[in-house]
C-alpha positions as a printed Julia matrix, in Angstrom:
273×3 Matrix{Float64}:
 -21.47   13.35    2.68
 -18.01   11.69    2.5
 -18.4     9.11    5.8
 -15.82    7.01    3.85
 -12.27    7.83    1.96
 -10.14    5.81    0.39
  -6.57    5.93   -0.35
  -5.01    3.78   -3.16
  -2.0     2.25   -3.85
   0.94    2.03   -6.53
   0.44    1.48  -10.03
  -2.54    4.12  -10.75
  -0.76    6.52  -12.62
  -3.14    6.18  -15.31
  -5.97    6.66  -13.76
  -8.34    9.21  -11.81
 -10.06    9.92   -8.59
 -13.33    9.08  -10.41
 -12.19    5.82  -12.46
 -10.84    4.09   -8.9
 -14.01    5.29   -6.99
 -16.17    3.73   -9.83
 -14.54    0.44   -8.72
 -13.88    0.92   -4.83
 -17.11    2.39   -3.92
 -19.32   -0.28   -5.16
 -17.0    -3.12   -4.1
 -17.22   -1.42   -0.62
 -20.82   -1.66   -0.68
 -20.47   -5.28   -1.6
 -18.41   -6.14    0.71
 -20.97   -4.55    3.6
 -23.87   -6.37    1.86
 -21.94   -9.43    1.8
 -21.64   -8.97    5.92
 -25.28   -8.27    5.95
 -25.41   -4.41    5.95
 -25.91   -1.2     3.6
 -23.56    1.1     2.31
 -24.49    3.96    0.22
 -21.67    4.36   -2.45
 -22.48    8.14   -2.43
 -20.84    8.25    0.89
 -17.37    7.0    -0.5
 -15.11    9.26   -1.93
 -11.31    8.84   -3.04
  -8.25   10.56   -2.1
  -6.03   10.37   -5.43
  -2.4    11.24   -6.03
  -1.19    8.63   -8.56
  -0.84   11.53  -11.02
   2.03   12.34   -9.21
   3.87    9.17  -10.85
   2.85    9.62  -14.58
   5.76    9.54  -16.9
   6.15   12.07  -19.09
   6.37   11.47  -23.06
   8.65    9.01  -24.85
   8.47    6.63  -21.96
   7.68    3.42  -23.97
   4.66    1.96  -25.68
   3.03    0.8   -22.47
   3.76    3.74  -20.77
   6.08    2.27  -18.45
   9.68    3.48  -18.9
  12.44    0.74  -20.3
  13.55   -0.08  -17.0
  16.65   -2.4   -16.44
  18.11   -4.13  -13.45
  20.97   -1.47  -13.28
  18.2     1.28  -12.98
  18.03   -0.03   -9.7
  20.91    2.51   -8.46
  18.84    3.84   -5.33
  19.96    2.15   -2.1
  16.25    2.15   -0.75
  15.12    0.6    -4.08
  17.38   -2.44   -3.76
  16.55   -2.73    0.03
  13.04   -3.27   -0.98
  13.88   -5.55   -3.68
  15.83   -7.5    -1.13
  12.74   -7.51    1.33
  10.75   -8.87   -1.19
  13.18  -11.61   -2.41
  13.86  -13.01    0.91
  10.57  -12.97    1.82
  10.06  -15.6    -1.09
  13.69  -17.28   -0.41
  14.22  -18.23    3.19
  17.66  -19.95    2.17
  18.97  -16.46    1.91
  20.53  -14.66    4.68
  20.18  -10.97    5.5
  24.12  -10.7     4.71
  23.52  -11.98    1.22
  20.3    -9.87    0.66
  21.95   -6.9     1.33
  25.47   -6.92    0.31
  27.44   -7.2    -2.93
  24.0    -6.54   -4.88
  25.57   -6.63   -8.57
  23.71   -6.48  -11.91
  23.64  -10.34  -12.05
  22.57  -10.41   -8.53
  19.7    -7.75   -8.95
  18.62   -9.48  -12.37
  18.59  -12.75  -10.3
  16.07  -11.05   -7.35
  13.68   -9.28  -10.15
  13.46  -12.72  -12.05
  12.24  -14.21   -8.83
  10.24  -11.37   -7.9
   8.52  -10.93  -11.15
   7.3   -14.73  -11.51
   5.38  -14.04   -7.91
   1.87  -14.32   -8.37
   1.1   -10.64   -7.3
   3.12   -9.8   -10.91
   1.93  -12.98  -12.71
   5.35  -13.19  -14.85
   5.08   -9.09  -16.09
   8.22   -7.97  -17.31
  11.22   -6.87  -14.76
  10.51   -3.46  -15.91
   6.78   -3.17  -14.14
   8.71   -4.41  -10.94
  11.51   -1.81  -11.09
   8.84    0.54  -11.37
   6.47   -0.04   -8.65
   9.74   -0.1    -6.53
  10.49    3.46   -7.96
   7.19    4.71   -6.92
   7.33    3.24   -3.59
  11.08    4.5    -2.82
   9.87    7.91   -4.75
   7.06    8.44   -1.77
   9.41    8.16    0.86
  12.87    9.87   -0.54
  11.13   12.95   -2.25
   9.51   15.39    0.21
   7.44   17.15   -2.65
   5.47   13.67   -3.31
   4.94   13.01    0.2
   3.7    16.32    0.65
   1.34   16.27   -2.34
  -0.04   12.3    -1.53
  -0.97   13.5     2.11
  -2.58   16.81    0.98
  -4.84   14.78   -1.27
  -6.01   12.57    1.85
  -6.85   15.93    3.66
  -8.06   17.83    1.15
 -10.63   14.62    0.53
 -11.62   14.38    4.44
 -14.94   16.46    5.64
 -16.28   16.7     8.95
 -18.39   13.84    8.71
 -15.42   11.5     7.82
 -15.03    8.4    10.05
 -13.27    5.78    7.87
 -10.34    5.91    6.42
  -9.22    3.07    4.0
  -5.88    2.52    2.92
  -4.32    0.02    0.07
  -0.9    -1.16   -0.63
   1.58    2.28   -0.64
  -2.11    3.8     0.3
  -2.21    2.82    3.78
   1.18    4.48    4.17
  -0.17    7.46    3.11
  -3.31    7.26    5.65
  -1.07    6.18    8.43
   1.13    9.07    8.2
  -1.46   11.55    7.39
  -3.05   10.77   10.62
   0.06   10.77   12.87
   0.81   14.01   11.43
  -2.91   15.32   12.12
  -4.4    13.8    15.31
  -7.23   16.47   15.36
  -8.7    14.73   11.9
 -12.48   13.41   12.78
 -11.49    9.93   11.51
 -12.13    7.3    14.05
 -11.57    4.19   12.61
  -8.29    2.93   10.42
  -8.82    0.17    7.62
  -5.55   -1.36    6.29
  -5.7    -3.44    2.95
  -2.48   -5.65    2.0
  -0.1    -3.02    3.96
   3.56   -2.67    3.48
   3.69   -0.61    6.75
   5.71   -3.76    7.99
   8.39   -4.19    5.69
  11.68   -3.73    6.87
  13.61   -1.28    4.39
  10.65    0.96    5.12
  10.17    1.3     8.9
  12.86    3.72    9.75
  11.93    5.37    6.57
   8.4     6.11    7.49
   7.3     9.65    8.97
   7.46    9.14   11.79
   9.86    6.21   11.67
   9.51    3.58   13.56
  12.75    2.23   15.14
  11.18   -0.25   17.38
   8.06   -1.5    18.3
   5.51   -0.01   18.86
   5.25    2.33   16.26
   3.31    5.35   16.98
  -0.53    5.18   16.66
  -2.15    7.13   13.92
  -3.25   10.12   15.36
  -6.97   10.27   16.87
  -8.16    6.92   15.56
  -9.78    4.57   18.0
  -9.81    1.51   15.94
  -7.3     0.2    13.42
  -8.16   -3.11   11.7
  -5.64   -4.59    9.21
  -6.49   -7.24    6.99
  -3.84   -9.18    5.05
  -4.22  -12.27    2.75
  -1.42  -14.65    3.89
   0.06  -14.91    0.52
   0.18  -11.07   -0.49
   3.57  -10.53   -1.24
   3.63   -6.98   -0.4
   2.02   -6.9     3.03
   5.35   -8.82    4.47
   4.12   -8.44    7.76
   0.8    -9.66    7.97
   0.31   -9.1    11.61
   1.01   -5.08   11.89
   0.33   -5.53   16.01
   3.61   -7.05   16.13
   4.87   -3.58   14.78
   2.35   -1.05   16.08
   1.06   -2.47   19.16
  -1.62   -4.95   20.4
  -4.01   -2.11   19.65
  -3.98   -2.82   16.0
  -7.01   -5.42   15.55
  -5.2    -8.18   12.62
  -7.66  -10.09   10.32
  -6.98  -12.67    7.75
  -8.31  -13.15    4.71
  -8.51  -15.39    1.51
  -8.62  -13.18   -1.66
  -7.95  -16.11   -4.03
  -5.75  -15.53   -7.12
  -5.68  -11.95   -7.02
  -4.05  -12.02   -3.45
  -3.18   -8.25   -3.4
  -5.51   -6.7    -6.04
  -7.82   -4.37   -3.87
 -11.46   -5.49   -5.21
 -11.14   -8.6    -2.99
  -9.88   -7.13   -0.13
 -13.17   -4.41   -0.39
 -15.63   -7.16   -1.04
 -14.36   -9.29    1.64
 -17.02   -9.94    4.39
 -14.24   -9.28    7.02
 -13.85   -5.73    5.3
 -17.6    -5.05    5.22
 -17.95   -6.3     8.83
 -15.41   -3.35    9.85
 -17.51   -0.62    7.52
 -20.82   -1.67    8.89
């Protein structure tokens, strides 16, 4: 039985479906319990694609390549960084955010973004690594196909709910758009970057102006975002995909983008229940 299929976000290159499910399934059950219901963790499965981003040997003691600001050579990588920076530097104009991104400017933006609570002051190479994973998903057709195929391979005839966190919400939405005949009826997105400006025209299908495409045969789309989530730049996806989207705010505490507080929230539990 696979009533619920989960799709994880970035930064899971050293995990596996089983290790992630060991966290997600009981957390989802806890959220349903917090909402006054019951969920059997056996009804939950994980669509895993993290290994697509696992570096080969010789990439540093912690498994992350020793990236420096100059390694952000891709236009999309720079645009994603600029979106994150601009969201937390209101005095920065759009022009300044997208033009003249020399090494010093990149370094300055990286310093600001790395200090955000989500990253917790991690090394800048971790920020770059995350940006590169998002860019690779969008830029490399083979990775995009493989990630979406992981979702298709996990969905069963009795699957009714698709839960996507972070980049996983993009994978889930794109998969549903491409396969409207899937049995999924509810899409639950958590901490979603679907509204990030640099990504909108690069989604599949692209969003050139609101509303973006409705995800296939889904009858209900609920989007939950913490007001301080630095990845979910647009907290109200209804502004991008139409007012059929149910946007629900949540408070996740100090770990505003982590998946566990999203999953254990009463708000997510009510959707699943």
